[in-house]
PDB file as gemmi writes it, atoms N, CA and C in Angstrom:
CRYST1    1.000    1.000    1.000  90.00  90.00  90.00 P 1                      
ATOM      1  N   UNK A   1      88.621 241.607 123.545  1.00  0.00           N  
ATOM      2  CA  UNK A   1      88.834 240.573 122.586  1.00  0.00           C  
ATOM      3  C   UNK A   1      89.225 239.262 123.295  1.00  0.00           C  
ATOM      4  N   UNK A   2      90.112 239.398 124.287  1.00  0.00           N  
ATOM      5  CA  UNK A   2      90.571 238.232 125.004  1.00  0.00           C  
ATOM      6  C   UNK A   2      89.385 237.564 125.746  1.00  0.00           C  
ATOM      7  N   UNK A   3      88.514 238.384 126.240  1.00  0.00           N  
ATOM      8  CA  UNK A   3      87.314 237.888 126.965  1.00  0.00           C  
ATOM      9  C   UNK A   3      86.420 237.059 126.019  1.00  0.00           C  
ATOM     10  N   UNK A   4      86.224 237.589 124.812  1.00  0.00           N  
ATOM     11  CA  UNK A   4      85.377 236.892 123.842  1.00  0.00           C  
ATOM     12  C   UNK A   4      86.050 235.562 123.452  1.00  0.00           C  
ATOM     13  N   UNK A   5      87.340 235.520 123.259  1.00  0.00           N  
ATOM     14  CA  UNK A   5      88.006 234.301 122.925  1.00  0.00           C  
ATOM     15  C   UNK A   5      87.910 233.255 124.060  1.00  0.00           C  
ATOM     16  N   UNK A   6      88.071 233.759 125.277  1.00  0.00           N  
ATOM     17  CA  UNK A   6      87.965 232.834 126.434  1.00  0.00           C  
ATOM     18  C   UNK A   6      86.538 232.276 126.540  1.00  0.00           C  
ATOM     19  N   UNK A   7      85.524 233.115 126.324  1.00  0.00           N  
ATOM     20  CA  UNK A   7      84.134 232.635 126.359  1.00  0.00           C  
ATOM     21  C   UNK A   7      83.926 231.595 125.275  1.00  0.00           C  
ATOM     22  N   UNK A   8      84.429 231.919 124.070  1.00  0.00           N  
ATOM     23  CA  UNK A   8      84.240 230.953 122.945  1.00  0.00           C  
ATOM     24  C   UNK A   8      84.866 229.606 123.217  1.00  0.00           C  
ATOM     25  N   UNK A   9      86.065 229.565 123.740  1.00  0.00           N  
ATOM     26  CA  UNK A   9      86.711 228.290 124.004  1.00  0.00           C  
ATOM     27  C   UNK A   9      86.060 227.558 125.165  1.00  0.00           C  
ATOM     28  N   UNK A  10      85.558 228.299 126.115  1.00  0.00           N  
ATOM     29  CA  UNK A  10      84.899 227.692 127.271  1.00  0.00           C  
ATOM     30  C   UNK A  10      83.613 227.081 126.804  1.00  0.00           C  
ATOM     31  N   UNK A  11      82.814 227.772 125.977  1.00  0.00           N  
ATOM     32  CA  UNK A  11      81.556 227.225 125.482  1.00  0.00           C  
ATOM     33  C   UNK A  11      81.833 226.012 124.602  1.00  0.00           C  
ATOM     34  N   UNK A  12      82.913 225.996 123.902  1.00  0.00           N  
ATOM     35  CA  UNK A  12      83.256 224.853 123.037  1.00  0.00           C  
ATOM     36  C   UNK A  12      83.491 223.637 123.937  1.00  0.00           C  
ATOM     37  N   UNK A  13      84.135 223.836 125.089  1.00  0.00           N  
ATOM     38  CA  UNK A  13      84.361 222.696 125.968  1.00  0.00           C  
ATOM     39  C   UNK A  13      83.127 222.199 126.635  1.00  0.00           C  
ATOM     40  N   UNK A  14      82.118 223.107 126.792  1.00  0.00           N  
ATOM     41  CA  UNK A  14      80.876 222.650 127.450  1.00  0.00           C  
ATOM     42  C   UNK A  14      80.143 221.603 126.652  1.00  0.00           C  
ATOM     43  N   UNK A  15      80.386 221.519 125.382  1.00  0.00           N  
ATOM     44  CA  UNK A  15      79.725 220.485 124.557  1.00  0.00           C  
ATOM     45  C   UNK A  15      80.181 219.111 124.929  1.00  0.00           C  
ATOM     46  N   UNK A  16      81.233 218.966 125.711  1.00  0.00           N  
ATOM     47  CA  UNK A  16      81.724 217.630 126.076  1.00  0.00           C  
ATOM     48  C   UNK A  16      80.861 216.925 127.101  1.00  0.00           C  
ATOM     49  N   UNK A  17      80.160 217.641 127.912  1.00  0.00           N  
ATOM     50  CA  UNK A  17      79.326 217.030 128.987  1.00  0.00           C  
ATOM     51  C   UNK A  17      77.850 217.377 128.716  1.00  0.00           C  
ATOM     52  N   UNK A  18      77.011 216.373 128.742  1.00  0.00           N  
ATOM     53  CA  UNK A  18      75.589 216.604 128.521  1.00  0.00           C  
ATOM     54  C   UNK A  18      74.827 215.963 129.666  1.00  0.00           C  
ATOM     55  N   UNK A  19      73.756 216.602 130.059  1.00  0.00           N  
ATOM     56  CA  UNK A  19      72.901 216.052 131.068  1.00  0.00           C  
ATOM     57  C   UNK A  19      72.018 214.965 130.516  1.00  0.00           C  
ATOM     58  N   UNK A  20      71.816 213.926 131.247  1.00  0.00           N  
ATOM     59  CA  UNK A  20      70.943 212.835 130.850  1.00  0.00           C  
ATOM     60  C   UNK A  20      69.501 213.172 131.214  1.00  0.00           C  
ATOM     61  N   UNK A  21      68.591 213.076 130.273  1.00  0.00           N  
ATOM     62  CA  UNK A  21      67.180 213.423 130.508  1.00  0.00           C  
ATOM     63  C   UNK A  21      66.363 212.238 131.036  1.00  0.00           C  
ATOM     64  N   UNK A  22      66.605 211.076 130.567  1.00  0.00           N  
ATOM     65  CA  UNK A  22      65.789 209.936 130.919  1.00  0.00           C  
ATOM     66  C   UNK A  22      66.700 208.865 131.613  1.00  0.00           C  
ATOM     67  N   UNK A  23      66.295 208.589 132.850  1.00  0.00           N  
ATOM     68  CA  UNK A  23      67.038 207.574 133.650  1.00  0.00           C  
ATOM     69  C   UNK A  23      66.144 206.357 133.856  1.00  0.00           C  
ATOM     70  N   UNK A  24      66.710 205.181 133.777  1.00  0.00           N  
ATOM     71  CA  UNK A  24      66.015 203.922 134.132  1.00  0.00           C  
ATOM     72  C   UNK A  24      66.908 203.119 135.026  1.00  0.00           C  
ATOM     73  N   UNK A  25      66.267 202.240 135.817  1.00  0.00           N  
ATOM     74  CA  UNK A  25      66.984 201.379 136.747  1.00  0.00           C  
ATOM     75  C   UNK A  25      67.462 200.140 136.008  1.00  0.00           C  
ATOM     76  N   UNK A  26      68.710 199.726 136.249  1.00  0.00           N  
ATOM     77  CA  UNK A  26      69.267 198.536 135.623  1.00  0.00           C  
ATOM     78  C   UNK A  26      68.690 197.258 136.217  1.00  0.00           C  
ATOM     79  N   UNK A  27      68.281 197.358 137.520  1.00  0.00           N  
ATOM     80  CA  UNK A  27      67.734 196.117 138.191  1.00  0.00           C  
ATOM     81  C   UNK A  27      66.305 195.992 138.109  1.00  0.00           C  
ATOM     82  N   UNK A  28      65.581 196.920 137.431  1.00  0.00           N  
ATOM     83  CA  UNK A  28      64.134 196.802 137.257  1.00  0.00           C  
ATOM     84  C   UNK A  28      63.318 197.266 138.447  1.00  0.00           C  
ATOM     85  N   UNK A  29      63.968 197.625 139.552  1.00  0.00           N  
ATOM     86  CA  UNK A  29      63.222 198.083 140.739  1.00  0.00           C  
ATOM     87  C   UNK A  29      62.571 199.420 140.422  1.00  0.00           C  
ATOM     88  N   UNK A  30      61.429 199.587 141.014  1.00  0.00           N  
ATOM     89  CA  UNK A  30      60.763 200.873 140.870  1.00  0.00           C  
ATOM     90  C   UNK A  30      61.087 201.784 142.090  1.00  0.00           C  
ATOM     91  N   UNK A  31      61.681 202.850 141.845  1.00  0.00           N  
ATOM     92  CA  UNK A  31      62.042 203.762 142.915  1.00  0.00           C  
ATOM     93  C   UNK A  31      61.622 205.149 142.482  1.00  0.00           C  
ATOM     94  N   UNK A  32      61.710 206.080 143.340  1.00  0.00           N  
ATOM     95  CA  UNK A  32      61.354 207.440 143.078  1.00  0.00           C  
ATOM     96  C   UNK A  32      62.536 208.119 142.359  1.00  0.00           C  
ATOM     97  N   UNK A  33      62.547 208.082 141.029  1.00  0.00           N  
ATOM     98  CA  UNK A  33      63.657 208.625 140.247  1.00  0.00           C  
ATOM     99  C   UNK A  33      63.802 210.130 140.525  1.00  0.00           C  
ATOM    100  N   UNK A  34      62.678 210.843 140.604  1.00  0.00           N  
ATOM    101  CA  UNK A  34      62.747 212.291 140.807  1.00  0.00           C  
ATOM    102  C   UNK A  34      63.438 212.640 142.132  1.00  0.00           C  
ATOM    103  N   UNK A  35      63.169 211.830 143.175  1.00  0.00           N  
ATOM    104  CA  UNK A  35      63.767 212.078 144.497  1.00  0.00           C  
ATOM    105  C   UNK A  35      65.271 211.778 144.410  1.00  0.00           C  
ATOM    106  N   UNK A  36      65.672 210.677 143.746  1.00  0.00           N  
ATOM    107  CA  UNK A  36      67.041 210.331 143.646  1.00  0.00           C  
ATOM    108  C   UNK A  36      67.828 211.387 142.848  1.00  0.00           C  
ATOM    109  N   UNK A  37      67.201 211.883 141.710  1.00  0.00           N  
ATOM    110  CA  UNK A  37      67.874 212.923 140.931  1.00  0.00           C  
ATOM    111  C   UNK A  37      68.018 214.256 141.715  1.00  0.00           C  
ATOM    112  N   UNK A  38      66.948 214.613 142.473  1.00  0.00           N  
ATOM    113  CA  UNK A  38      67.017 215.835 143.249  1.00  0.00           C  
ATOM    114  C   UNK A  38      68.093 215.729 144.332  1.00  0.00           C  
ATOM    115  N   UNK A  39      68.256 214.539 144.896  1.00  0.00           N  
ATOM    116  CA  UNK A  39      69.258 214.346 145.919  1.00  0.00           C  
ATOM    117  C   UNK A  39      70.672 214.457 145.264  1.00  0.00           C  
ATOM    118  N   UNK A  40      70.857 213.897 144.085  1.00  0.00           N  
ATOM    119  CA  UNK A  40      72.141 213.963 143.414  1.00  0.00           C  
ATOM    120  C   UNK A  40      72.413 215.420 143.030  1.00  0.00           C  
ATOM    121  N   UNK A  41      71.420 216.182 142.545  1.00  0.00           N  
ATOM    122  CA  UNK A  41      71.660 217.589 142.220  1.00  0.00           C  
ATOM    123  C   UNK A  41      72.022 218.414 143.427  1.00  0.00           C  
ATOM    124  N   UNK A  42      71.383 218.139 144.563  1.00  0.00           N  
ATOM    125  CA  UNK A  42      71.689 218.816 145.788  1.00  0.00           C  
ATOM    126  C   UNK A  42      73.120 218.601 146.224  1.00  0.00           C  
ATOM    127  N   UNK A  43      73.553 217.335 146.131  1.00  0.00           N  
ATOM    128  CA  UNK A  43      74.933 216.981 146.520  1.00  0.00           C  
ATOM    129  C   UNK A  43      75.940 217.611 145.556  1.00  0.00           C  
ATOM    130  N   UNK A  44      75.586 217.622 144.260  1.00  0.00           N  
ATOM    131  CA  UNK A  44      76.515 218.230 143.278  1.00  0.00           C  
ATOM    132  C   UNK A  44      76.648 219.720 143.488  1.00  0.00           C  
ATOM    133  N   UNK A  45      75.554 220.365 143.863  1.00  0.00           N  
ATOM    134  CA  UNK A  45      75.644 221.833 144.128  1.00  0.00           C  
ATOM    135  C   UNK A  45      76.474 222.092 145.386  1.00  0.00           C  
ATOM    136  N   UNK A  46      76.357 221.270 146.360  1.00  0.00           N  
ATOM    137  CA  UNK A  46      77.125 221.393 147.587  1.00  0.00           C  
ATOM    138  C   UNK A  46      78.592 221.137 147.336  1.00  0.00           C  
ATOM    139  N   UNK A  47      78.914 220.199 146.482  1.00  0.00           N  
ATOM    140  CA  UNK A  47      80.299 219.840 146.200  1.00  0.00           C  
ATOM    141  C   UNK A  47      81.021 220.927 145.390  1.00  0.00           C  
ATOM    142  N   UNK A  48      80.293 221.765 144.629  1.00  0.00           N  
ATOM    143  CA  UNK A  48      80.888 222.768 143.812  1.00  0.00           C  
ATOM    144  C   UNK A  48      80.667 224.174 144.344  1.00  0.00           C  
ATOM    145  N   UNK A  49      80.082 224.282 145.530  1.00  0.00           N  
ATOM    146  CA  UNK A  49      79.734 225.608 146.104  1.00  0.00           C  
ATOM    147  C   UNK A  49      80.943 226.490 146.310  1.00  0.00           C  
ATOM    148  N   UNK A  50      82.097 225.932 146.703  1.00  0.00           N  
ATOM    149  CA  UNK A  50      83.222 226.755 147.063  1.00  0.00           C  
ATOM    150  C   UNK A  50      84.240 226.854 145.924  1.00  0.00           C  
ATOM    151  N   UNK A  51      83.851 226.427 144.729  1.00  0.00           N  
ATOM    152  CA  UNK A  51      84.810 226.510 143.596  1.00  0.00           C  
ATOM    153  C   UNK A  51      85.002 227.958 143.171  1.00  0.00           C  
ATOM    154  N   UNK A  52      86.256 228.306 142.912  1.00  0.00           N  
ATOM    155  CA  UNK A  52      86.628 229.589 142.268  1.00  0.00           C  
ATOM    156  C   UNK A  52      87.954 229.434 141.654  1.00  0.00           C  
ATOM    157  N   UNK A  53      88.150 230.178 140.553  1.00  0.00           N  
ATOM    158  CA  UNK A  53      89.466 230.115 139.930  1.00  0.00           C  
ATOM    159  C   UNK A  53      90.453 230.963 140.635  1.00  0.00           C  
ATOM    160  N   UNK A  54      91.631 231.078 140.108  1.00  0.00           N  
ATOM    161  CA  UNK A  54      92.648 231.906 140.755  1.00  0.00           C  
ATOM    162  C   UNK A  54      92.159 233.321 140.897  1.00  0.00           C  
ATOM    163  N   UNK A  55      92.721 234.040 141.848  1.00  0.00           N  
ATOM    164  CA  UNK A  55      92.302 235.445 142.065  1.00  0.00           C  
ATOM    165  C   UNK A  55      92.414 236.247 140.755  1.00  0.00           C  
ATOM    166  N   UNK A  56      91.393 237.071 140.529  1.00  0.00           N  
ATOM    167  CA  UNK A  56      91.341 237.860 139.299  1.00  0.00           C  
ATOM    168  C   UNK A  56      92.205 239.116 139.432  1.00  0.00           C  
ATOM    169  N   UNK A  57      92.434 239.701 138.258  1.00  0.00           N  
ATOM    170  CA  UNK A  57      93.156 240.989 138.224  1.00  0.00           C  
ATOM    171  C   UNK A  57      92.287 242.077 138.788  1.00  0.00           C  
ATOM    172  N   UNK A  58      92.814 243.221 138.995  1.00  0.00           N  
ATOM    173  CA  UNK A  58      92.056 244.330 139.575  1.00  0.00           C  
ATOM    174  C   UNK A  58      91.106 244.976 138.629  1.00  0.00           C  
ATOM    175  N   UNK A  59      91.252 244.774 137.358  1.00  0.00           N  
ATOM    176  CA  UNK A  59      90.285 245.380 136.418  1.00  0.00           C  
ATOM    177  C   UNK A  59      89.033 244.550 136.242  1.00  0.00           C  
ATOM    178  N   UNK A  60      87.981 245.197 135.773  1.00  0.00           N  
ATOM    179  CA  UNK A  60      86.686 244.516 135.699  1.00  0.00           C  
ATOM    180  C   UNK A  60      86.624 243.472 134.592  1.00  0.00           C  
ATOM    181  N   UNK A  61      87.407 243.652 133.525  1.00  0.00           N  
ATOM    182  CA  UNK A  61      87.348 242.739 132.425  1.00  0.00           C  
ATOM    183  C   UNK A  61      87.762 241.322 132.844  1.00  0.00           C  
ATOM    184  N   UNK A  62      88.889 241.217 133.572  1.00  0.00           N  
ATOM    185  CA  UNK A  62      89.383 239.915 133.948  1.00  0.00           C  
ATOM    186  C   UNK A  62      88.436 239.302 135.066  1.00  0.00           C  
ATOM    187  N   UNK A  63      87.953 240.115 135.899  1.00  0.00           N  
ATOM    188  CA  UNK A  63      87.026 239.637 136.909  1.00  0.00           C  
ATOM    189  C   UNK A  63      85.784 239.078 136.315  1.00  0.00           C  
ATOM    190  N   UNK A  64      85.222 239.730 135.330  1.00  0.00           N  
ATOM    191  CA  UNK A  64      83.999 239.234 134.654  1.00  0.00           C  
ATOM    192  C   UNK A  64      84.302 238.028 133.866  1.00  0.00           C  
ATOM    193  N   UNK A  65      85.444 237.956 133.196  1.00  0.00           N  
ATOM    194  CA  UNK A  65      85.830 236.755 132.494  1.00  0.00           C  
ATOM    195  C   UNK A  65      85.991 235.563 133.369  1.00  0.00           C  
ATOM    196  N   UNK A  66      86.549 235.740 134.525  1.00  0.00           N  
ATOM    197  CA  UNK A  66      86.725 234.672 135.490  1.00  0.00           C  
ATOM    198  C   UNK A  66      85.369 234.209 136.017  1.00  0.00           C  
ATOM    199  N   UNK A  67      84.461 235.139 136.259  1.00  0.00           N  
ATOM    200  CA  UNK A  67      83.150 234.808 136.752  1.00  0.00           C  
ATOM    201  C   UNK A  67      82.394 233.975 135.740  1.00  0.00           C  
ATOM    202  N   UNK A  68      82.447 234.385 134.477  1.00  0.00           N  
ATOM    203  CA  UNK A  68      81.755 233.606 133.408  1.00  0.00           C  
ATOM    204  C   UNK A  68      82.375 232.247 133.276  1.00  0.00           C  
ATOM    205  N   UNK A  69      83.669 232.186 133.250  1.00  0.00           N  
ATOM    206  CA  UNK A  69      84.392 230.905 133.113  1.00  0.00           C  
ATOM    207  C   UNK A  69      84.092 230.027 134.275  1.00  0.00           C  
ATOM    208  N   UNK A  70      84.105 230.548 135.499  1.00  0.00           N  
ATOM    209  CA  UNK A  70      83.792 229.735 136.686  1.00  0.00           C  
ATOM    210  C   UNK A  70      82.421 229.161 136.627  1.00  0.00           C  
ATOM    211  N   UNK A  71      81.406 230.011 136.213  1.00  0.00           N  
ATOM    212  CA  UNK A  71      80.045 229.541 136.111  1.00  0.00           C  
ATOM    213  C   UNK A  71      79.901 228.427 135.131  1.00  0.00           C  
ATOM    214  N   UNK A  72      80.554 228.441 134.029  1.00  0.00           N  
ATOM    215  CA  UNK A  72      80.496 227.372 133.037  1.00  0.00           C  
ATOM    216  C   UNK A  72      81.184 226.160 133.562  1.00  0.00           C  
ATOM    217  N   UNK A  73      82.283 226.295 134.188  1.00  0.00           N  
ATOM    218  CA  UNK A  73      82.990 225.127 134.717  1.00  0.00           C  
ATOM    219  C   UNK A  73      82.212 224.488 135.824  1.00  0.00           C  
ATOM    220  N   UNK A  74      81.600 225.282 136.684  1.00  0.00           N  
ATOM    221  CA  UNK A  74      80.707 224.766 137.813  1.00  0.00           C  
ATOM    222  C   UNK A  74      79.586 223.975 137.247  1.00  0.00           C  
ATOM    223  N   UNK A  75      78.895 224.513 136.235  1.00  0.00           N  
ATOM    224  CA  UNK A  75      77.715 223.864 135.662  1.00  0.00           C  
ATOM    225  C   UNK A  75      78.160 222.570 134.988  1.00  0.00           C  
ATOM    226  N   UNK A  76      79.275 222.510 134.316  1.00  0.00           N  
ATOM    227  CA  UNK A  76      79.776 221.333 133.688  1.00  0.00           C  
ATOM    228  C   UNK A  76      80.114 220.230 134.755  1.00  0.00           C  
ATOM    229  N   UNK A  77      80.765 220.655 135.820  1.00  0.00           N  
ATOM    230  CA  UNK A  77      81.099 219.750 136.896  1.00  0.00           C  
ATOM    231  C   UNK A  77      79.875 219.201 137.575  1.00  0.00           C  
ATOM    232  N   UNK A  78      78.860 220.017 137.780  1.00  0.00           N  
ATOM    233  CA  UNK A  78      77.630 219.567 138.382  1.00  0.00           C  
ATOM    234  C   UNK A  78      76.944 218.501 137.569  1.00  0.00           C  
ATOM    235  N   UNK A  79      76.947 218.647 136.223  1.00  0.00           N  
ATOM    236  CA  UNK A  79      76.367 217.685 135.356  1.00  0.00           C  
ATOM    237  C   UNK A  79      77.114 216.347 135.496  1.00  0.00           C  
ATOM    238  N   UNK A  80      78.411 216.433 135.505  1.00  0.00           N  
ATOM    239  CA  UNK A  80      79.224 215.213 135.662  1.00  0.00           C  
ATOM    240  C   UNK A  80      78.920 214.542 137.040  1.00  0.00           C  
ATOM    241  N   UNK A  81      78.839 215.308 138.063  1.00  0.00           N  
ATOM    242  CA  UNK A  81      78.563 214.714 139.386  1.00  0.00           C  
ATOM    243  C   UNK A  81      77.209 214.099 139.498  1.00  0.00           C  
ATOM    244  N   UNK A  82      76.195 214.763 138.924  1.00  0.00           N  
ATOM    245  CA  UNK A  82      74.844 214.220 138.934  1.00  0.00           C  
ATOM    246  C   UNK A  82      74.780 212.919 138.143  1.00  0.00           C  
ATOM    247  N   UNK A  83      75.393 212.898 136.990  1.00  0.00           N  
ATOM    248  CA  UNK A  83      75.484 211.693 136.162  1.00  0.00           C  
ATOM    249  C   UNK A  83      76.133 210.535 136.949  1.00  0.00           C  
ATOM    250  N   UNK A  84      77.284 210.825 137.583  1.00  0.00           N  
ATOM    251  CA  UNK A  84      78.000 209.786 138.349  1.00  0.00           C  
ATOM    252  C   UNK A  84      77.136 209.316 139.532  1.00  0.00           C  
ATOM    253  N   UNK A  85      76.503 210.221 140.200  1.00  0.00           N  
ATOM    254  CA  UNK A  85      75.657 209.860 141.394  1.00  0.00           C  
ATOM    255  C   UNK A  85      74.498 208.970 140.943  1.00  0.00           C  
ATOM    256  N   UNK A  86      73.844 209.314 139.832  1.00  0.00           N  
ATOM    257  CA  UNK A  86      72.725 208.482 139.355  1.00  0.00           C  
ATOM    258  C   UNK A  86      73.228 207.089 138.980  1.00  0.00           C  
ATOM    259  N   UNK A  87      74.391 207.005 138.360  1.00  0.00           N  
ATOM    260  CA  UNK A  87      74.945 205.718 137.986  1.00  0.00           C  
ATOM    261  C   UNK A  87      75.220 204.877 139.237  1.00  0.00           C  
ATOM    262  N   UNK A  88      75.731 205.537 140.284  1.00  0.00           N  
ATOM    263  CA  UNK A  88      75.983 204.799 141.526  1.00  0.00           C  
ATOM    264  C   UNK A  88      74.690 204.316 142.200  1.00  0.00           C  
ATOM    265  N   UNK A  89      73.610 205.029 141.980  1.00  0.00           N  
ATOM    266  CA  UNK A  89      72.354 204.612 142.572  1.00  0.00           C  
ATOM    267  C   UNK A  89      71.652 203.494 141.735  1.00  0.00           C  
ATOM    268  N   UNK A  90      72.303 203.132 140.599  1.00  0.00           N  
ATOM    269  CA  UNK A  90      71.781 202.007 139.812  1.00  0.00           C  
ATOM    270  C   UNK A  90      71.007 202.407 138.595  1.00  0.00           C  
ATOM    271  N   UNK A  91      71.100 203.670 138.168  1.00  0.00           N  
ATOM    272  CA  UNK A  91      70.361 204.145 137.010  1.00  0.00           C  
ATOM    273  C   UNK A  91      71.281 204.134 135.744  1.00  0.00           C  
ATOM    274  N   UNK A  92      70.604 203.991 134.602  1.00  0.00           N  
ATOM    275  CA  UNK A  92      71.276 204.097 133.318  1.00  0.00           C  
ATOM    276  C   UNK A  92      70.623 205.179 132.551  1.00  0.00           C  
ATOM    277  N   UNK A  93      71.436 206.083 131.965  1.00  0.00           N  
ATOM    278  CA  UNK A  93      70.885 207.157 131.173  1.00  0.00           C  
ATOM    279  C   UNK A  93      70.617 206.771 129.758  1.00  0.00           C  
ATOM    280  N   UNK A  94      69.549 207.302 129.222  1.00  0.00           N  
ATOM    281  CA  UNK A  94      69.166 207.017 127.823  1.00  0.00           C  
ATOM    282  C   UNK A  94      69.371 208.165 126.945  1.00  0.00           C  
TER     283      UNK A  94                                                      
END                                                                             
């Protein structure tokens, strides 16, 4: 039951961050948006590769709950990092 509550609250928090689907340049320059986005995604994955929550308990329930929670937190952080990176490169999300 605790695991289900934790998953519910974590999923509720995920609604706070959304990935931008359409990016445009603010300066009107034509650049390879796909390349810039791929580079930002690569950097975001590298920045979150070593993330883990506090050590889990010895039973499987807590370990699985931490893994699910960590996965959601990592995905949310990656979206934030990609959005920030694209903004720094001069893009605006629509």
